[in-house]
C-alpha positions as CSV (number, residue, x, y, z in Angstrom):
1,M,119.2,119.3,141.5
2,E,121.2,116.1,141.9
3,K,118.9,113.1,140.3
4,I,118.8,109.8,141.8
5,V,117.4,107.1,139.5
6,N,116.0,103.6,141.2
7,N,115.2,101.4,138.4
8,K,116.7,97.8,139.5
9,Y,113.8,95.9,137.4
10,G,114.7,97.8,134.2
11,L,111.5,99.3,133.6
12,K,110.7,101.2,130.4
13,D,109.1,104.6,130.5
14,N,106.7,103.7,127.4
15,K,105.7,100.4,129.3
16,L,104.8,102.6,132.7
17,D,101.1,102.4,133.7
18,K,101.4,105.6,135.8
19,I,103.8,108.4,136.5
20,T,103.1,110.6,139.4
21,N,105.0,114.1,140.2
22,K,105.5,114.9,144.0
23,V,107.4,117.1,146.1
24,R,108.6,116.6,149.9
25,V,110.7,118.7,152.1
26,I,113.7,117.9,154.8
27,L,112.9,120.4,157.7
28,I,116.2,120.7,159.6
29,D,117.1,122.9,162.8
30,A,120.6,123.8,164.5
31,E,120.3,120.6,166.1
32,L,119.4,118.6,162.8
33,N,116.0,117.7,164.4
34,T,113.5,117.1,161.5
35,I,110.0,115.8,160.9
36,I,108.8,112.3,159.2
37,V,105.4,111.3,158.6
38,N,103.7,108.0,159.1
39,Y,100.8,107.5,156.6
40,A,99.3,104.3,156.0
41,N,102.1,102.6,157.7
42,I,104.3,104.1,155.3
43,I,107.3,106.2,156.7
44,M,108.3,109.2,154.6
45,F,109.0,112.8,154.4
46,P,106.0,115.2,154.7
47,G,104.9,116.7,151.4
48,G,102.7,114.9,148.3
49,K,101.6,115.0,144.8
50,V,102.0,118.3,142.7
51,D,98.2,119.3,141.4
52,N,97.8,120.7,137.6
53,G,98.7,124.1,137.4
54,E,101.2,124.1,140.3
55,T,104.6,124.9,140.6
56,D,107.0,122.6,142.4
57,K,107.1,125.4,145.4
58,Q,103.5,126.0,145.3
59,A,102.6,122.4,145.9
60,L,105.3,121.9,148.8
61,I,104.0,124.8,150.4
62,R,100.5,124.0,149.9
63,E,101.2,120.4,151.2
64,I,103.1,121.3,154.3
65,N,100.7,123.8,155.4
66,E,98.0,121.0,155.0
67,E,99.9,118.3,156.8
68,L,101.7,120.0,159.3
69,G,99.9,123.2,159.8
70,M,103.1,125.1,159.0
71,D,103.9,127.9,156.7
72,L,107.1,128.1,154.6
73,S,106.1,130.7,152.2
74,S,108.6,133.0,153.6
75,D,111.4,130.3,154.2
76,N,114.4,129.9,151.8
77,I,113.1,126.5,150.0
78,I,116.7,124.8,148.8
79,P,116.4,122.4,145.9
80,F,118.1,119.1,146.7
81,I,117.6,115.8,145.1
82,E,115.1,114.6,142.3
83,Y,114.5,110.7,142.9
84,Y,113.1,108.6,140.2
85,N,111.7,105.4,141.8
86,Y,110.5,102.9,139.3
87,L,108.0,100.9,140.8
88,K,107.2,97.0,139.3
89,D,104.1,95.3,140.5
90,Y,103.1,98.2,142.5
91,P,99.8,97.4,144.5
92,T,97.4,100.7,144.2
93,R,94.8,101.6,146.9
94,D,92.1,99.9,144.7
95,G,93.6,96.4,144.3
96,K,95.3,96.7,141.2
97,I,98.9,96.1,140.2
98,I,100.7,98.5,138.3
99,N,104.1,99.2,136.9
100,K,104.8,103.2,138.0
101,L,107.2,105.7,138.1
102,N,107.3,108.2,141.1
103,K,109.4,111.5,140.3
104,T,109.8,113.0,143.8
105,K,111.7,116.4,144.2
106,Y,113.1,116.8,147.7
107,Y,113.9,120.5,149.1
108,I,115.5,121.2,152.3
109,V,114.4,124.2,154.5
110,K,116.7,125.3,157.4
111,T,114.1,126.3,160.4
112,N,113.4,126.2,163.7
113,K,109.6,126.2,163.0
114,K,107.5,123.2,164.5
115,S,104.3,121.6,163.4
116,N,100.9,123.1,164.5
117,L,98.2,120.5,164.9
118,S,95.4,123.0,165.2
119,K,96.2,124.3,161.6
120,R,96.4,121.3,160.2
121,L,93.8,120.7,156.8
122,L,94.3,116.5,156.4
123,T,91.8,115.0,153.9
124,K,89.1,112.7,154.9
125,L,91.7,109.7,153.4
126,E,94.6,110.9,155.6
127,M,92.6,110.7,158.6
128,N,91.1,107.6,158.0
129,N,94.9,106.2,157.6
130,K,95.9,107.7,161.1
131,F,98.4,110.2,159.5
132,E,101.0,110.8,162.1
133,I,103.8,113.4,162.7
134,I,107.0,112.0,164.0
135,D,109.8,114.5,165.5
136,I,113.2,112.9,165.2
137,N,116.7,113.3,164.7
138,L,118.2,112.9,161.3
139,T,120.6,110.6,162.6
140,D,118.0,108.2,164.2
141,I,115.9,107.8,161.1
142,K,117.6,104.8,159.7
143,K,117.6,103.2,163.2
144,F,113.9,103.8,163.3
145,L,113.2,102.3,159.9
146,L,115.1,99.0,160.8
147,N,113.0,98.5,163.9
148,Y,109.6,99.8,162.3
149,R,107.1,97.1,161.5
150,S,104.5,97.3,158.5
151,N,101.7,95.5,157.1
152,N,101.6,98.0,153.8
153,P,102.9,96.1,150.9
154,R,104.1,99.5,149.7
155,F,106.4,100.0,152.7
156,L,109.6,98.6,151.5
157,S,109.7,100.7,148.5
158,F,109.3,103.9,150.3
159,K,111.9,102.7,152.9
160,E,114.4,102.2,150.3
161,E,113.8,105.5,148.4
162,L,114.0,107.3,152.3
163,I,117.3,105.6,152.8
164,D,119.0,106.8,149.7
165,V,117.6,110.2,150.4
166,L,119.0,110.0,154.0
167,N,122.3,108.9,152.5
168,S,122.3,112.1,150.4
169,I,121.8,114.2,153.0
170,Y,124.3,113.1,155.3
171,N,126.7,113.6,152.5
172,F,125.3,116.9,152.4
173,L,126.0,117.8,155.6
174,N,129.4,116.6,155.7
175,K,130.3,118.4,152.9
176,E,128.7,121.5,154.5
177,E,130.4,120.9,157.6
178,S,133.6,120.5,155.7
179,D,132.8,123.8,153.9
180,N,132.2,125.7,157.0
181,E,135.9,125.3,158.1
182,K,136.6,126.9,154.7
183,L,137.0,130.5,154.4
184,I,134.8,132.6,152.7
185,D,135.9,135.8,150.5
186,L,133.2,137.7,148.3
187,H,135.3,140.9,147.6
188,T,138.3,140.1,145.4
189,H,140.1,141.8,142.3
190,T,141.8,140.7,139.4
191,N,144.3,142.5,136.8
192,Y,141.0,142.9,134.7
193,S,140.3,145.8,137.1
194,D,142.8,147.2,139.5
195,G,144.4,144.1,140.8
196,E,147.6,142.4,140.5
197,L,147.0,138.7,139.6
198,S,145.1,137.0,136.9
199,P,142.0,135.4,137.3
200,M,143.2,131.7,137.3
201,E,146.2,133.2,139.7
202,L,143.7,134.5,141.9
203,I,141.9,131.2,142.3
204,K,144.7,129.1,143.0
205,L,145.9,131.5,145.6
206,A,142.4,131.1,147.2
207,I,142.7,127.6,147.1
208,E,146.2,127.3,148.8
209,K,144.3,129.6,151.4
210,N,141.6,127.3,152.0
211,I,139.1,129.4,150.9
212,G,135.8,127.5,150.1
213,T,133.9,130.0,148.4
214,I,135.2,133.2,146.5
215,A,133.5,136.1,144.2
216,I,135.5,137.9,141.7
217,T,134.3,141.3,141.8
218,D,136.5,143.4,139.2
219,H,135.5,147.0,138.8
220,D,133.2,147.8,136.4
221,T,133.9,144.8,134.1
222,L,133.0,141.2,133.8
223,E,136.2,140.4,131.7
224,G,138.2,138.8,134.6
225,I,135.2,136.6,135.9
226,K,134.6,135.8,131.9
227,Q,138.3,133.7,131.9
228,I,137.4,131.1,134.6
229,D,136.9,127.9,133.1
230,R,135.0,125.8,135.9
231,S,135.8,122.3,134.2
232,N,139.4,123.2,135.0
233,P,140.6,120.0,137.2
234,L,142.1,122.2,139.8
235,I,138.9,124.0,140.5
236,V,136.8,120.6,140.1
237,N,139.2,118.8,142.4
238,S,139.3,121.6,145.0
239,G,135.5,121.9,145.3
240,I,136.2,125.9,145.3
241,R,132.7,127.6,144.9
242,I,133.1,130.5,142.4
243,I,130.3,133.3,142.2
244,N,130.0,135.5,139.3
245,G,130.4,139.0,140.6
246,I,131.2,142.7,140.0
247,E,131.9,145.9,141.8
248,L,130.0,148.9,140.2
249,S,131.2,152.4,141.1
250,A,128.2,155.1,141.7
251,K,128.6,158.8,141.5
252,V,128.3,160.6,144.8
253,N,129.5,164.0,145.6
254,K,131.2,163.0,148.6
255,G,133.0,159.8,149.7
256,I,132.8,156.4,147.7
257,M,129.9,154.6,146.9
258,H,130.4,151.0,145.2
259,I,127.6,148.3,144.4
260,L,128.6,144.8,144.4
261,G,126.6,142.5,142.2
262,Y,126.4,138.7,143.0
263,G,125.1,135.6,140.8
264,I,124.8,137.8,137.9
265,D,124.4,136.4,134.6
266,L,127.5,137.1,132.3
267,D,125.8,137.0,128.9
268,N,123.3,139.5,130.1
269,K,123.3,142.1,127.1
270,E,122.2,145.1,128.9
271,L,124.9,144.7,131.5
272,N,127.7,144.0,128.9
273,E,126.6,147.2,126.7
274,K,127.2,149.1,130.0
275,M,130.2,147.8,130.5
276,S,131.6,148.6,127.5
277,I,130.5,152.1,127.9
278,L,132.4,152.0,131.4
279,K,135.4,151.0,129.7
280,D,135.5,153.8,127.7
281,N,134.7,156.2,130.5
282,S,137.5,154.5,132.6
283,I,140.2,155.5,129.7
284,N,138.8,159.4,129.8
285,S,139.0,159.5,133.9
286,V,142.5,158.1,133.8
287,L,143.6,160.7,131.2
288,S,142.1,163.4,133.2
289,I,143.8,162.6,136.2
290,M,146.9,162.2,134.1
291,E,146.4,165.8,133.0
292,Q,146.0,167.0,136.7
293,I,149.3,165.5,137.8
294,K,151.0,167.0,135.0
295,R,149.8,170.3,136.0
296,D,150.0,170.2,139.5
297,Y,153.3,168.1,139.9
298,G,154.9,168.2,136.3
299,I,154.5,164.7,136.2
300,R,154.9,163.2,132.5
301,F,154.7,159.9,131.1
302,R,156.1,158.9,127.6
303,Y,153.7,158.6,124.9
304,N,154.3,154.7,124.5
305,D,153.5,154.1,128.0
306,I,150.4,156.0,127.8
307,K,149.5,154.4,124.9
308,S,149.6,150.9,126.3
309,L,147.6,152.1,129.0
310,V,144.8,153.2,126.6
311,N,144.8,149.7,124.9
312,A,144.9,147.7,127.6
313,N,142.5,144.8,128.0
314,H,141.4,145.9,131.2
315,N,139.6,148.7,133.1
316,L,141.9,151.5,133.6
317,G,142.2,153.1,137.4
318,R,144.4,155.0,139.4
319,P,146.6,152.1,140.2
320,D,147.8,152.1,136.8
321,L,149.0,155.8,137.1
322,A,150.8,154.5,140.5
323,R,152.6,152.0,139.0
324,L,153.9,154.5,136.4
325,C,154.9,156.8,139.0
326,I,156.9,154.3,140.6
327,K,158.4,153.5,137.5
328,Y,159.3,157.0,136.9
329,G,160.9,157.4,140.2
330,Y,158.0,159.9,141.3
331,A,157.0,157.4,144.4
332,K,158.3,154.1,145.7
333,T,155.2,152.4,146.4
334,V,151.3,152.4,145.1
335,Q,150.2,153.7,148.5
336,E,152.8,156.3,148.2
337,A,151.7,157.6,144.7
338,F,148.2,157.7,146.0
339,D,148.7,159.7,149.0
340,K,151.4,162.3,147.2
341,Y,149.5,162.6,144.0
342,L,146.6,160.3,143.0
343,I,144.2,161.1,145.8
344,D,144.1,164.9,145.4
345,A,144.0,164.6,141.5
346,Y,141.0,162.2,141.7
347,N,139.2,164.7,144.2
348,K,139.6,167.6,141.4
349,T,138.7,165.5,138.3
350,R,136.1,163.4,139.7
351,Q,133.2,165.4,138.3
352,V,134.8,164.8,134.5
353,G,133.2,161.5,134.3
354,K,129.7,161.4,134.1
355,G,129.5,158.2,136.0
356,I,126.4,156.2,136.8
357,S,123.7,156.8,139.6
358,Y,123.4,154.3,142.6
359,Q,119.8,153.3,141.0
360,E,121.5,152.5,137.5
361,C,124.1,150.4,139.4
362,I,121.2,148.3,140.9
363,D,119.0,147.8,138.1
364,L,121.8,146.8,136.4
365,I,122.7,144.1,138.8
366,L,118.8,142.8,139.5
367,N,118.1,142.9,135.8
368,S,120.7,140.5,135.2
369,G,119.8,138.0,137.8
370,G,122.0,139.3,140.6
371,I,121.9,140.1,144.5
372,P,123.1,144.0,144.6
373,V,124.9,145.0,148.0
374,L,126.3,148.3,149.2
375,A,130.4,147.9,149.3
376,H,132.1,148.6,152.3
377,P,129.7,151.4,153.5
378,K,132.0,153.2,155.9
379,S,133.6,154.7,152.5
380,L,130.5,156.8,151.9
381,E,131.9,158.9,154.7
382,L,128.3,159.7,156.1
383,A,127.3,160.4,160.0
384,K,125.0,157.5,160.8
385,K,121.9,159.7,160.6
386,E,122.8,160.6,157.0
387,F,123.9,156.9,156.0
388,L,120.2,155.6,157.7
389,I,118.5,157.8,155.3
390,L,120.5,156.8,152.2
391,L,120.1,153.4,153.2
392,K,116.3,153.0,153.4
393,E,116.2,154.9,150.0
394,M,118.4,152.6,148.4
395,I,116.3,149.7,150.1
396,N,113.4,151.3,148.6
397,N,115.2,151.0,145.2
398,G,116.1,147.2,145.2
399,L,119.3,146.8,147.4
400,K,119.5,143.6,149.3
401,G,122.5,143.5,151.5
402,I,125.2,145.5,153.1
403,E,129.0,144.6,153.0
404,V,129.3,143.9,157.0
405,Y,132.8,142.3,156.8
406,H,135.3,144.2,154.9
407,S,139.2,145.1,155.7
408,S,138.4,148.7,156.1
409,H,135.6,148.0,159.0
410,T,136.8,148.3,162.7
411,K,135.3,145.4,165.1
412,E,132.7,148.1,166.3
413,E,131.8,149.1,162.8
414,M,131.0,145.5,161.8
415,E,129.1,145.1,165.1
416,Y,126.9,148.4,164.0
417,Y,126.5,147.3,160.3
418,L,125.3,144.2,161.9
419,S,122.8,145.5,163.7
420,I,121.6,147.4,160.7
421,V,121.4,144.4,158.8
422,N,119.2,142.8,161.2
423,K,117.0,145.7,161.5
424,Y,115.9,146.1,158.1
425,N,116.5,142.3,157.0
426,L,119.1,142.9,154.5
427,L,121.7,140.3,153.4
428,I,125.1,139.8,155.0
429,S,128.0,139.8,152.8
430,G,131.8,140.2,153.4
431,G,135.0,140.1,151.7
432,S,139.0,141.0,151.7
433,D,139.0,143.7,149.2
434,Y,142.1,141.5,148.0
435,H,144.1,143.5,145.2
436,G,147.5,141.9,145.3
437,K,150.9,142.6,147.3
438,S,151.9,145.2,145.4
439,V,148.6,147.1,144.9
440,K,147.2,146.9,148.8
441,P,150.3,145.0,150.5
442,E,148.5,144.8,154.0
443,I,145.4,143.2,152.7
444,E,145.6,139.2,152.6
445,L,143.3,137.4,150.4
446,G,140.6,135.5,152.9
447,T,141.7,137.4,155.8
448,G,142.0,140.7,154.8
449,K,143.1,143.5,157.0
450,N,141.5,142.5,160.3
451,N,141.9,139.1,160.2
452,L,138.4,138.4,159.0
453,K,138.2,134.6,158.6
454,I,134.7,135.0,157.5
455,K,133.0,131.2,157.9
456,K,129.3,132.2,157.2
457,L,127.1,134.7,155.2
458,T,123.4,134.6,154.8
459,I,123.7,136.1,151.0
460,L,125.0,132.4,150.3
461,D,121.5,130.9,150.9
462,S,120.2,133.3,148.3
463,L,122.9,132.3,145.6
464,N,122.7,129.0,143.3
465,F,125.8,127.1,142.7
């Protein structure tokens, strides 16, 4: 939460007579309409004091229910700013003059809900002071304040605070509008799994391509995202938002199942221990595939190349073998190596590695504070009925979203997955699945294969930046 301090009189905390904790909400609909209230001839956003034993959000939900007859318990309540308003010679309702501090946390809720007068639970004091609800557009509040006349001596203090908060809201909305013009790519890979670029090279390319939000989702490893220094001037000055991510491989008998995890804690002990195990498994898997293509096609690599693979600082995968196939002249491109040797060899050896269940993937992500999302569901290779049966099972086990937008999905498939997301109240995610020119040359960062150009995803509302 951004913090704003208004202490023009230089009041000291140890000289204050009173400190009050409050919460208020800025309700915003699609047309930027909102609600302010007039209480005792003071204009403010709705909300009030935090009672003993309440959390801030509990207090906010209670206050809005009482004042507006509106239930926010199921809404996404977004922390916005904390305003410290030091008030000198403040006149209380009982006639005293004190120095006090109002500490108010402001939250934003994007909603089309309206106030319901029949459900309000106003106190006797609020009713006596003619508590009034005012529906107004955010852009009109300043003009309203300039024209409003009040005989309440506390009005000016609240007016000053409201104007400061409004300025922050306008800045927030302008930045949001600017961000909406930028692309979103929540599925990318670095050279710490099977991608081509280093983590910083990937971020630089993202900035060049006008990507405002990116997630690094390397396969079964956290090492790539851990290399990102968010204090780097390039990152800070560009304003790019970088989400901690991972793509976990789940064991299935048919097709491919990957579970994306967003907003994970990179220091989570359980997750890091599992990644260490998976790195060892990736070595065993690649060695098994290597042995298979040796038996089937007579393909052999030199000891030094094999040793370099085993000692690599990234999780091994088939692209590593594809690059060796190119080096030894068995293929001209990564895709050709996959088509001629590696897909078949993988299918023959896929049972060799133990792998982990999708339930363990989901639990690892949830237990590390992340959001689990089913990646490119098309790769499951299931009929619609089979897919829905599996999806319901996964939802019951903690799955939170689906990667609706992906380079492998057709327009019709994206529309289908979007309908499924809406039906089951899941979060929407999407990304290019970018690996690099030498690995997947047909896929561009930010736009993927089918000109994705993603500019809005509901999963972002559930992630803290």
